[in-house]
N, CA, C and O atoms as a printed pandas DataFrame, in Angstrom:
     atom_number atom_name residue_name chain_id  residue_number  x_coord  y_coord  z_coord
0              1         N          UNK        A               1    0.834   -1.174    0.000
1              2        CA          UNK        A               1    0.000    0.000    0.000
2              3         C          UNK        A               1    0.882    1.241    0.000
3              4         O          UNK        A               1    1.861    1.339    0.740
4              5         N          UNK        A               2    0.505    2.173   -0.845
5              6        CA          UNK        A               2    1.249    3.433   -0.946
6              7         C          UNK        A               2    0.516    4.539   -0.209
7              8         O          UNK        A               2   -0.696    4.473   -0.004
8              9         N          UNK        A               3    1.271    5.558    0.188
9             10        CA          UNK        A               3    0.726    6.718    0.881
10            11         C          UNK        A               3    0.503    7.834   -0.138
11            12         O          UNK        A               3    1.344    8.077   -1.003
12            13         N          UNK        A               4   -0.627    8.499   -0.023
13            14        CA          UNK        A               4   -0.942    9.646   -0.887
14            15         C          UNK        A               4   -1.098   10.885   -0.015
15            16         O          UNK        A               4   -1.830   10.859    0.974
16            17         N          UNK        A               5   -0.421   11.960   -0.372
17            18        CA          UNK        A               5   -0.597   13.234    0.319
18            19         C          UNK        A               5   -1.881   13.877   -0.191
19            20         O          UNK        A               5   -2.038   14.099   -1.392
20            21         N          UNK        A               6   -2.790   14.173    0.720
21            22        CA          UNK        A               6   -4.024   14.884    0.354
22            23         C          UNK        A               6   -3.800   16.399    0.414
23            24         O          UNK        A               6   -4.209   17.138   -0.481
24            25         N          UNK        A               7   -3.139   16.842    1.493
25            26        CA          UNK        A               7   -2.894   18.278    1.681
26            27         C          UNK        A               7   -1.610   18.475    2.472
27            28         O          UNK        A               7   -1.257   17.662    3.327
28            29         N          UNK        A               8   -0.920   19.567    2.171
29            30        CA          UNK        A               8    0.168   20.061    3.014
30            31         C          UNK        A               8   -0.293   21.426    3.514
31            32         O          UNK        A               8   -0.465   22.361    2.732
32            33         N          UNK        A               9   -0.488   21.528    4.813
33            34        CA          UNK        A               9   -0.988   22.752    5.423
34            35         C          UNK        A               9    0.115   23.389    6.256
35            36         O          UNK        A               9    0.910   22.695    6.889
36            37         N          UNK        A              10    0.152   24.699    6.248
37            38        CA          UNK        A              10    1.135   25.422    7.038
38            39         C          UNK        A              10    0.395   26.497    7.832
39            40         O          UNK        A              10    0.289   27.637    7.379
40            41         N          UNK        A              11   -0.121   26.144    9.018
41            42        CA          UNK        A              11   -0.902   27.107    9.783
42            43         C          UNK        A              11   -0.099   28.308   10.266
43            44         O          UNK        A              11   -0.686   29.333   10.611
44            45         N          UNK        A              12    1.224   28.210   10.301
45            46        CA          UNK        A              12    2.062   29.306   10.781
46            47         C          UNK        A              12    2.388   30.339    9.709
47            48         O          UNK        A              12    2.689   31.490   10.025
48            49         N          UNK        A              13    2.329   29.933    8.445
49            50        CA          UNK        A              13    2.736   30.837    7.351
50            51         C          UNK        A              13    1.823   30.629    6.149
51            52         O          UNK        A              13    1.067   29.660    6.085
52            53         N          UNK        A              14    1.908   31.544    5.209
53            54        CA          UNK        A              14    1.319   31.358    3.881
54            55         C          UNK        A              14    2.494   31.077    2.944
55            56         O          UNK        A              14    3.281   31.978    2.656
56            57         N          UNK        A              15    2.620   29.835    2.465
57            58        CA          UNK        A              15    3.814   29.497    1.675
58            59         C          UNK        A              15    3.933   30.273    0.366
59            60         O          UNK        A              15    5.014   30.315   -0.222
60            61         N          UNK        A              16    2.856   30.881   -0.098
61            62        CA          UNK        A              16    2.945   31.646   -1.349
62            63         C          UNK        A              16    3.521   33.041   -1.136
63            64         O          UNK        A              16    3.962   33.676   -2.094
64            65         N          UNK        A              17    3.524   33.531    0.112
65            66        CA          UNK        A              17    4.023   34.881    0.372
66            67         C          UNK        A              17    5.096   34.937    1.455
67            68         O          UNK        A              17    5.650   36.007    1.709
68            69         N          UNK        A              18    5.400   33.815    2.094
69            70        CA          UNK        A              18    6.325   33.812    3.221
70            71         C          UNK        A              18    7.716   34.257    2.803
71            72         O          UNK        A              18    8.291   33.753    1.839
72            73         N          UNK        A              19    8.235   35.208    3.552
73            74        CA          UNK        A              19    9.626   35.650    3.414
74            75         C          UNK        A              19   10.150   35.817    4.836
75            76         O          UNK        A              19    9.798   36.786    5.510
76            77         N          UNK        A              20   10.978   34.897    5.300
77            78        CA          UNK        A              20   11.428   34.972    6.692
78            79         C          UNK        A              20   12.177   36.268    6.982
79            80         O          UNK        A              20   12.936   36.761    6.148
80            81         N          UNK        A              21   11.952   36.816    8.183
81            82        CA          UNK        A              21   12.684   38.017    8.593
82            83         C          UNK        A              21   14.180   37.762    8.564
83            84         O          UNK        A              21   14.956   38.590    8.087
84            85         N          UNK        A              22   14.574   36.608    9.080
85            86        CA          UNK        A              22   15.976   36.192    9.045
86            87         C          UNK        A              22   16.023   34.876    8.272
87            88         O          UNK        A              22   15.629   33.841    8.809
88            89         N          UNK        A              23   16.494   34.889    7.029
89            90        CA          UNK        A              23   16.489   33.675    6.212
90            91         C          UNK        A              23   17.331   32.527    6.779
91            92         O          UNK        A              23   17.205   31.388    6.330
92            93         N          UNK        A              24   18.184   32.822    7.756
93            94        CA          UNK        A              24   19.000   31.779    8.362
94            95         C          UNK        A              24   18.430   31.274    9.678
95            96         O          UNK        A              24   18.979   30.347   10.274
96            97         N          UNK        A              25   17.311   31.883   10.148
97            98        CA          UNK        A              25   16.729   31.505   11.433
98            99         C          UNK        A              25   15.211   31.602   11.357
99           100         O          UNK        A              25   14.622   32.653   11.611
100          101         N          UNK        A              26   14.604   30.495   11.007
101          102        CA          UNK        A              26   13.141   30.461   11.005
102          103         C          UNK        A              26   12.655   29.045   11.224
103          104         O          UNK        A              26   13.394   28.076   11.050
104          105         N          UNK        A              27   11.402   28.949   11.609
105          106        CA          UNK        A              27   10.741   27.645   11.750
106          107         C          UNK        A              27    9.257   27.834   11.532
107          108         O          UNK        A              27    8.708   28.911   11.765
108          109         N          UNK        A              28    8.612   26.765   11.077
109          110        CA          UNK        A              28    7.160   26.729   10.955
110          111         C          UNK        A              28    6.726   25.276   10.926
111          112         O          UNK        A              28    7.518   24.377   10.645
112          113         N          UNK        A              29    5.465   25.069   11.221
113          114        CA          UNK        A              29    4.917   23.716   11.250
114          115         C          UNK        A              29    4.258   23.401    9.908
115          116         O          UNK        A              29    3.613   24.252    9.296
116          117         N          UNK        A              30    4.435   22.168    9.475
117          118        CA          UNK        A              30    3.721   21.652    8.303
118          119         C          UNK        A              30    2.882   20.471    8.770
119          120         O          UNK        A              30    3.383   19.551    9.417
120          121         N          UNK        A              31    1.625   20.512    8.437
121          122        CA          UNK        A              31    0.735   19.388    8.720
122          123         C          UNK        A              31    0.442   18.698    7.399
123          124         O          UNK        A              31   -0.099   19.303    6.474
124          125         N          UNK        A              32    0.805   17.429    7.323
125          126        CA          UNK        A              32    0.516   16.625    6.140
126          127         C          UNK        A              32   -0.734   15.795    6.426
127          128         O          UNK        A              32   -0.782   15.052    7.406
128          129         N          UNK        A              33   -1.730   15.924    5.576
129          130        CA          UNK        A              33   -2.889   15.050    5.644
130          131         C          UNK        A              33   -2.695   14.001    4.562
131          132         O          UNK        A              33   -2.625   14.326    3.376
132          133         N          UNK        A              34   -2.610   12.745    4.973
133          134        CA          UNK        A              34   -2.291   11.658    4.052
134          135         C          UNK        A              34   -3.281   10.520    4.233
135          136         O          UNK        A              34   -3.976   10.421    5.245
136          137         N          UNK        A              35   -3.321    9.665    3.215
137          138        CA          UNK        A              35   -4.235    8.518    3.244
138          139         C          UNK        A              35   -3.659    7.407    2.381
139          140         O          UNK        A              35   -2.683    7.612    1.660
140          141         N          UNK        A              36   -4.272    6.224    2.460
141          142        CA          UNK        A              36   -3.874    5.173    1.529
142          143         C          UNK        A              36   -4.201    5.619    0.107
143          144         O          UNK        A              36   -5.241    6.234   -0.125
144          145         N          UNK        A              37   -3.333    5.318   -0.831
145          146        CA          UNK        A              37   -3.557    5.765   -2.212
146          147         C          UNK        A              37   -4.794    5.141   -2.830
147          148         O          UNK        A              37   -5.320    5.660   -3.814
148          149         N          UNK        A              38   -5.267    4.035   -2.270
149          150        CA          UNK        A              38   -6.435    3.365   -2.851
150          151         C          UNK        A              38   -7.673    3.459   -1.960
151          152         O          UNK        A              38   -8.585    2.642   -2.086
152          153         N          UNK        A              39   -7.714    4.445   -1.062
153          154        CA          UNK        A              39   -8.861    4.496   -0.173
154          155         C          UNK        A              39   -9.210    5.890    0.298
155          156         O          UNK        A              39   -8.487    6.849    0.031
156          157         N          UNK        A              40  -10.330    5.995    1.004
157          158        CA          UNK        A              40  -10.793    7.289    1.511
158          159         C          UNK        A              40  -10.119    7.642    2.832
159          160         O          UNK        A              40   -9.313    6.880    3.367
160          161         N          UNK        A              41  -10.473    8.816    3.339
161          162        CA          UNK        A              41  -10.007    9.256    4.639
162          163         C          UNK        A              41   -8.684    9.976    4.568
163          164         O          UNK        A              41   -8.077   10.113    3.505
164          165         N          UNK        A              42   -8.256   10.430    5.720
165          166        CA          UNK        A              42   -6.954   11.077    5.822
166          167         C          UNK        A              42   -6.562   11.124    7.296
167          168         O          UNK        A              42   -7.416   11.177    8.180
168          169         N          UNK        A              43   -5.271   11.103    7.538
169          170        CA          UNK        A              43   -4.743   11.186    8.881
170          171         C          UNK        A              43   -3.639   12.233    8.891
171          172         O          UNK        A              43   -3.050   12.539    7.854
172          173         N          UNK        A              44   -3.366   12.778   10.066
173          174        CA          UNK        A              44   -2.472   13.918   10.213
174          175         C          UNK        A              44   -1.077   13.501   10.663
175          176         O          UNK        A              44   -0.915   12.694   11.578
176          177         N          UNK        A              45   -0.076   14.072    9.998
177          178        CA          UNK        A              45    1.330   13.898   10.338
178          179         C          UNK        A              45    1.934   15.303   10.384
179          180         O          UNK        A              45    1.802   16.064    9.425
180          181         N          UNK        A              46    2.592   15.652   11.485
181          182        CA          UNK        A              46    3.116   17.011   11.636
182          183         C          UNK        A              46    4.636   17.017   11.654
183          184         O          UNK        A              46    5.282   16.103   12.167
184          185         N          UNK        A              47    5.184   18.081   11.075
185          186        CA          UNK        A              47    6.627   18.274   10.971
186          187         C          UNK        A              47    6.963   19.711   11.359
187          188         O          UNK        A              47    6.176   20.624   11.108
188          189         N          UNK        A              48    8.121   19.911   11.967
189          190        CA          UNK        A              48    8.662   21.246   12.206
190          191         C          UNK        A              48    9.731   21.474   11.144
191          192         O          UNK        A              48   10.720   20.742   11.091
192          193         N          UNK        A              49    9.541   22.473   10.306
193          194        CA          UNK        A              49   10.524   22.851    9.295
194          195         C          UNK        A              49   11.345   23.986    9.897
195          196         O          UNK        A              49   10.790   24.980   10.365
196          197         N          UNK        A              50   12.662   23.836    9.883
197          198        CA          UNK        A              50   13.495   24.868   10.500
198          199         C          UNK        A              50   14.881   24.889    9.860
199          200         O          UNK        A              50   15.275   23.974    9.136
200          201         N          UNK        A              51   15.596   25.960   10.154
201          202        CA          UNK        A              51   16.975   26.105    9.681
202          203         C          UNK        A              51   17.943   25.694   10.790
203          204         O          UNK        A              51   17.564   25.659   11.961
204          205         N          UNK        A              52   19.194   25.383   10.426
205          206        CA          UNK        A              52   20.203   25.086   11.453
206          207         C          UNK        A              52   20.396   26.257   12.429
207          208         O          UNK        A              52   20.638   26.042   13.617
208          209         N          UNK        A              53   20.288   27.479   11.930
209          210        CA          UNK        A              53   20.437   28.652   12.803
210          211         C          UNK        A              53   19.356   28.715   13.860
211          212         O          UNK        A              53   19.628   29.057   15.010
212          213         N          UNK        A              54   18.127   28.387   13.480
213          214        CA          UNK        A              54   17.026   28.370   14.448
214          215         C          UNK        A              54   17.280   27.294   15.496
215          216         O          UNK        A              54   17.096   27.528   16.691
216          217         N          UNK        A              55   17.706   26.104   15.042
217          218        CA          UNK        A              55   18.024   25.028   15.984
218          219         C          UNK        A              55   19.126   25.450   16.958
219          220         O          UNK        A              55   19.028   25.209   18.161
220          221         N          UNK        A              56   20.169   26.080   16.426
221          222        CA          UNK        A              56   21.274   26.527   17.289
222          223         C          UNK        A              56   20.776   27.513   18.325
223          224         O          UNK        A              56   21.187   27.444   19.484
224          225         N          UNK        A              57   19.904   28.427   17.940
225          226        CA          UNK        A              57   19.346   29.383   18.901
226          227         C          UNK        A              57   18.599   28.664   20.015
227          228         O          UNK        A              57   18.700   29.050   21.179
228          229         N          UNK        A              58   17.846   27.617   19.667
229          230        CA          UNK        A              58   17.091   26.865   20.678
230          231         C          UNK        A              58   18.035   26.160   21.646
231          232         O          UNK        A              58   17.818   26.174   22.858
232          233         N          UNK        A              59   19.088   25.542   21.101
233          234        CA          UNK        A              59   20.053   24.834   21.943
234          235         C          UNK        A              59   20.811   25.830   22.831
235          236         O          UNK        A              59   21.044   25.559   24.009
236          237         N          UNK        A              60   21.192   26.971   22.271
237          238        CA          UNK        A              60   21.891   27.981   23.068
238          239         C          UNK        A              60   21.015   28.466   24.220
239          240         O          UNK        A              60   21.509   28.725   25.317
240          241         N          UNK        A              61   19.735   28.585   23.971
241          242        CA          UNK        A              61   18.803   29.089   24.987
242          243         C          UNK        A              61   18.422   28.015   26.003
243          244         O          UNK        A              61   18.407   28.272   27.206
244          245         N          UNK        A              62   18.107   26.782   25.504
245          246        CA          UNK        A              62   17.509   25.756   26.361
246          247         C          UNK        A              62   18.389   24.538   26.621
247          248         O          UNK        A              62   18.039   23.700   27.451
248          249         N          UNK        A              63   19.502   24.421   25.944
249          250        CA          UNK        A              63   20.337   23.232   26.087
250          251         C          UNK        A              63   19.907   22.156   25.109
251          252         O          UNK        A              63   19.193   22.444   24.149
252          253         N          UNK        A              64   20.333   20.913   25.339
253          254        CA          UNK        A              64   20.025   19.825   24.403
254          255         C          UNK        A              64   18.531   19.685   24.132
255          256         O          UNK        A              64   17.694   19.937   25.000
256          257         N          UNK        A              65   18.225   19.279   22.914
257          258        CA          UNK        A              65   16.836   19.078   22.517
258          259         C          UNK        A              65   16.729   17.854   21.631
259          260         O          UNK        A              65   17.695   17.502   20.954
260          261         N          UNK        A              66   15.564   17.185   21.616
261          262        CA          UNK        A              66   15.395   16.042   20.714
262          263         C          UNK        A              66   15.238   16.535   19.274
263          264         O          UNK        A              66   14.829   17.672   19.040
264          265         N          UNK        A              67   15.561   15.685   18.332
265          266        CA          UNK        A              67   15.469   16.069   16.932
266          267         C          UNK        A              67   14.278   15.486   16.200
267          268         O          UNK        A              67   14.144   15.678   14.991
268          269         N          UNK        A              68   13.412   14.779   16.908
269          270        CA          UNK        A              68   12.273   14.136   16.252
270          271         C          UNK        A              68   11.362   15.153   15.574
271          272         O          UNK        A              68   11.159   16.259   16.075
272          273         N          UNK        A              69   10.827   14.763   14.443
273          274        CA          UNK        A              69    9.798   15.500   13.708
274          275         C          UNK        A              69   10.307   16.762   13.017
275          276         O          UNK        A              69    9.497   17.565   12.554
276          277         N          UNK        A              70   11.597   16.959   12.934
277          278        CA          UNK        A              70   12.159   18.157   12.314
278          279         C          UNK        A              70   12.597   17.879   10.873
279          280         O          UNK        A              70   13.149   16.823   10.568
280          281         N          UNK        A              71   12.340   18.839   10.011
281          282        CA          UNK        A              71   12.861   18.848    8.645
282          283         C          UNK        A              71   13.763   20.071    8.581
283          284         O          UNK        A              71   13.296   21.201    8.718
284          285         N          UNK        A              72   15.046   19.847    8.374
285          286        CA          UNK        A              72   16.021   20.930    8.436
286          287         C          UNK        A              72   16.328   21.404    7.020
287          288         O          UNK        A              72   16.670   20.613    6.140
288          289         N          UNK        A              73   16.197   22.715    6.823
289          290        CA          UNK        A              73   16.387   23.317    5.507
290          291         C          UNK        A              73   17.446   24.408    5.582
291          292         O          UNK        A              73   17.694   24.975    6.647
292          293         N          UNK        A              74   18.066   24.695    4.450
293          294        CA          UNK        A              74   19.038   25.783    4.371
294          295         C          UNK        A              74   18.393   27.106    4.024
295          296         O          UNK        A              74   18.854   28.165    4.448
296          297         N          UNK        A              75   17.309   27.037    3.239
297          298        CA          UNK        A              75   16.575   28.233    2.827
298          299         C          UNK        A              75   15.098   27.867    2.721
299          300         O          UNK        A              75   14.741   26.689    2.732
300          301         N          UNK        A              76   14.254   28.872    2.621
301          302        CA          UNK        A              76   12.841   28.607    2.408
302          303         C          UNK        A              76   12.611   28.400    0.916
303          304         O          UNK        A              76   12.882   29.282    0.101
304          305         N          UNK        A              77   12.104   27.215    0.576
305          306        CA          UNK        A              77   11.805   26.874   -0.814
306          307         C          UNK        A              77   10.613   25.921   -0.781
307          308         O          UNK        A              77   10.786   24.709   -0.659
308          309         N          UNK        A              78    9.396   26.474   -0.892
309          310        CA          UNK        A              78    8.188   25.661   -0.777
310          311         C          UNK        A              78    8.130   24.553   -1.832
311          312         O          UNK        A              78    7.808   23.420   -1.473
312          313         N          UNK        A              79    8.421   24.810   -3.111
313          314        CA          UNK        A              79    8.407   23.710   -4.079
314          315         C          UNK        A              79    9.377   22.579   -3.703
315          316         O          UNK        A              79    9.052   21.406   -3.887
316          317         N          UNK        A              80   10.557   22.917   -3.182
317          318        CA          UNK        A              80   11.507   21.879   -2.763
318          319         C          UNK        A              80   10.956   21.101   -1.571
319          320         O          UNK        A              80   11.160   19.890   -1.483
320          321         N          UNK        A              81   10.266   21.770   -0.660
321          322        CA          UNK        A              81    9.659   21.065    0.469
322          323         C          UNK        A              81    8.569   20.117   -0.002
323          324         O          UNK        A              81    8.478   18.991    0.487
324          325         N          UNK        A              82    7.747   20.551   -0.937
325          326        CA          UNK        A              82    6.697   19.671   -1.470
326          327         C          UNK        A              82    7.327   18.437   -2.108
327          328         O          UNK        A              82    6.826   17.327   -1.931
328          329         N          UNK        A              83    8.412   18.620   -2.842
329          330        CA          UNK        A              83    9.122   17.490   -3.447
330          331         C          UNK        A              83    9.692   16.576   -2.376
331          332         O          UNK        A              83    9.610   15.353   -2.493
332          333         N          UNK        A              84   10.268   17.161   -1.332
333          334        CA          UNK        A              84   10.802   16.370   -0.218
334          335         C          UNK        A              84    9.706   15.498    0.396
335          336         O          UNK        A              84    9.910   14.301    0.598
336          337         N          UNK        A              85    8.553   16.084    0.693
337          338        CA          UNK        A              85    7.478   15.321    1.322
338          339         C          UNK        A              85    6.956   14.230    0.383
339          340         O          UNK        A              85    6.607   13.141    0.840
340          341         N          UNK        A              86    6.899   14.505   -0.897
341          342        CA          UNK        A              86    6.467   13.478   -1.852
342          343         C          UNK        A              86    7.448   12.309   -1.875
343          344         O          UNK        A              86    7.032   11.150   -1.892
344          345         N          UNK        A              87    8.753   12.606   -1.876
345          346        CA          UNK        A              87    9.765   11.545   -1.819
346          347         C          UNK        A              87    9.665   10.758   -0.525
347          348         O          UNK        A              87    9.798    9.534   -0.516
348          349         N          UNK        A              88    9.430   11.472    0.569
349          350        CA          UNK        A              88    9.325   10.803    1.862
350          351         C          UNK        A              88    8.179    9.800    1.871
351          352         O          UNK        A              88    8.367    8.660    2.297
352          353         N          UNK        A              89    7.003   10.197    1.415
353          354        CA          UNK        A              89    5.869    9.260    1.448
354          355         C          UNK        A              89    6.078    8.110    0.468
355          356         O          UNK        A              89    5.572    7.010    0.689
356          357         N          UNK        A              90    6.814    8.354   -0.604
357          358        CA          UNK        A              90    7.058    7.260   -1.553
358          359         C          UNK        A              90    7.927    6.170   -0.930
359          360         O          UNK        A              90    7.923    5.035   -1.405
360          361         N          UNK        A              91    8.663    6.496    0.117
361          362        CA          UNK        A              91    9.516    5.523    0.811
362          363         C          UNK        A              91    8.781    4.825    1.961
363          364         O          UNK        A              91    9.365    3.991    2.653
364          365         N          UNK        A              92    7.519    5.157    2.164
365          366        CA          UNK        A              92    6.788    4.641    3.321
366          367         C          UNK        A              92    5.671    3.673    2.941
367          368         O          UNK        A              92    4.696    3.544    3.682
368          369         N          UNK        A              93    5.790    3.002    1.820
369          370        CA          UNK        A              93    4.793    2.005    1.439
370          371         C          UNK        A              93    4.839    0.841    2.424
371          372         O          UNK        A              93    5.869    0.577    3.044
372          373         N          UNK        A              94    3.709    0.150    2.557
373          374        CA          UNK        A              94    3.647   -0.993    3.457
374          375         C          UNK        A              94    2.629   -2.001    2.990
375          376         O          UNK        A              94    1.925   -1.774    2.006
376          377         N          UNK        A              95    2.547   -3.104    3.686
377          378        CA          UNK        A              95    1.586   -4.155    3.344
378          379         C          UNK        A              95    0.148   -3.679    3.559
379          380         O          UNK        A              95   -0.770   -4.127    2.873
380          381         N          UNK        A              96   -0.039   -2.765    4.520
381          382        CA          UNK        A              96   -1.365   -2.195    4.791
382          383         C          UNK        A              96   -1.157   -0.770    5.307
383          384         O          UNK        A              96   -0.022   -0.315    5.449
384          385         N          UNK        A              97   -2.266   -0.064    5.587
385          386        CA          UNK        A              97   -2.171    1.326    6.019
386          387         C          UNK        A              97   -1.426    1.435    7.347
387          388         O          UNK        A              97   -0.628    2.356    7.520
388          389         N          UNK        A              98   -1.660    0.538    8.274
389          390        CA          UNK        A              98   -0.989    0.619    9.569
390          391         C          UNK        A              98    0.532    0.568    9.398
391          392         O          UNK        A              98    1.253    1.335   10.037
392          393         N          UNK        A              99    1.015   -0.317    8.552
393          394        CA          UNK        A              99    2.459   -0.403    8.327
394          395         C          UNK        A              99    2.990    0.862    7.654
395          396         O          UNK        A              99    4.030    1.387    8.052
396          397         N          UNK        A             100    2.282    1.348    6.644
397          398        CA          UNK        A             100    2.715    2.556    5.940
398          399         C          UNK        A             100    2.698    3.765    6.879
399          400         O          UNK        A             100    3.648    4.547    6.893
400          401         N          UNK        A             101    1.634    3.923    7.660
401          402        CA          UNK        A             101    1.536    5.037    8.600
402          403         C          UNK        A             101    2.614    4.942    9.677
403          404         O          UNK        A             101    3.160    5.962   10.097
404          405         N          UNK        A             102    2.919    3.740   10.121
405          406        CA          UNK        A             102    3.979    3.555   11.112
406          407         C          UNK        A             102    5.312    4.017   10.548
407          408         O          UNK        A             102    6.082    4.676   11.246
408          409         N          UNK        A             103    5.594    3.684    9.300
409          410        CA          UNK        A             103    6.845    4.133    8.670
410          411         C          UNK        A             103    6.895    5.655    8.607
411          412         O          UNK        A             103    7.916    6.256    8.944
412          413         N          UNK        A             104    5.801    6.284    8.179
413          414        CA          UNK        A             104    5.765    7.740    8.074
414          415         C          UNK        A             104    5.852    8.394    9.454
415          416         O          UNK        A             104    6.419    9.477    9.596
416          417         N          UNK        A             105    5.294    7.737   10.463
417          418        CA          UNK        A             105    5.323    8.308   11.814
418          419         C          UNK        A             105    6.733    8.354   12.393
419          420         O          UNK        A             105    6.960    9.064   13.373
420          421         N          UNK        A             106    7.672    7.631   11.828
421          422        CA          UNK        A             106    9.058    7.702   12.288
422          423         C          UNK        A             106    9.666    9.073   12.021
423          424         O          UNK        A             106   10.645    9.455   12.662
424          425         N          UNK        A             107    9.095    9.807   11.086
425          426        CA          UNK        A             107    9.606   11.119   10.689
426          427         C          UNK        A             107    8.725   12.262   11.156
427          428         O          UNK        A             107    9.099   13.424   10.999
428          429         N          UNK        A             108    7.575   11.969   11.721
429          430        CA          UNK        A             108    6.577   12.994   12.003
430          431         C          UNK        A             108    5.912   12.755   13.345
431          432         O          UNK        A             108    6.114   11.723   13.985
432          433         N          UNK        A             109    5.122   13.722   13.754
433          434        CA          UNK        A             109    4.237   13.544   14.891
434          435         C          UNK        A             109    2.905   13.092   14.313
435          436         O          UNK        A             109    2.201   13.868   13.667
436          437         N          UNK        A             110    2.565   11.833   14.550
437          438        CA          UNK        A             110    1.390   11.193   13.943
438          439         C          UNK        A             110    0.229   11.270   14.909
439          440         O          UNK        A             110    0.385   10.981   16.095
440          441         N          UNK        A             111   -0.935   11.657   14.411
441          442        CA          UNK        A             111   -2.087   11.833   15.293
442          443         C          UNK        A             111   -2.493   10.539   16.001
443          444         O          UNK        A             111   -3.099   10.594   17.071
444          445         N          UNK        A             112   -2.175    9.387   15.431
445          446        CA          UNK        A             112   -2.518    8.112   16.042
446          447         C          UNK        A             112   -1.282    7.345   16.471
447          448         O          UNK        A             112   -1.253    6.117   16.390
448          449         N          UNK        A             113   -0.266    8.051   16.924
449          450        CA          UNK        A             113    1.008    7.414   17.286
450          451         C          UNK        A             113    0.830    6.323   18.325
451          452         O          UNK        A             113    1.582    5.348   18.323
452          453         N          UNK        A             114   -0.133    6.458   19.199
453          454        CA          UNK        A             114   -0.347    5.422   20.221
454          455         C          UNK        A             114   -0.749    4.092   19.607
455          456         O          UNK        A             114   -0.522    3.042   20.209
456          457         N          UNK        A             115   -1.345    4.118   18.413
457          458        CA          UNK        A             115   -1.723    2.865   17.752
458          459         C          UNK        A             115   -0.529    2.156   17.166
459          460         O          UNK        A             115   -0.571    0.939   16.980
460          461         N          UNK        A             116    0.546    2.882   16.866
461          462        CA          UNK        A             116    1.697    2.289   16.184
462          463         C          UNK        A             116    2.799    1.897   17.146
463          464         O          UNK        A             116    3.779    1.275   16.736
464          465         N          UNK        A             117    2.665    2.241   18.397
465          466        CA          UNK        A             117    3.731    1.957   19.367
466          467         C          UNK        A             117    3.738    0.496   19.775
467          468         O          UNK        A             117    4.570    0.085   20.584
């Protein structure tokens, strides 16, 4: 079973107009709504998109931090991010939706993570 992206949502920014104040230090959340390619419905997978500079600022302020659910970028490039997410889901095929979603949840915060643990 393959994963299909239904929507990529960015509640923190408008990707068509976003221009970071500091191009080397920014972050925003991306919510991917995905489903089995051969079925209805959708489930939520969340990612934090950020730059190395933003990460360094967080570590300098708060100390060590976990790296789960982060997509690290050098610059803001929405088309490149869309391509990245498409490649990511293409690597998460499984025998059924649970297996595919479990694979994708390794990279994201999955709304049903308790089911895959």
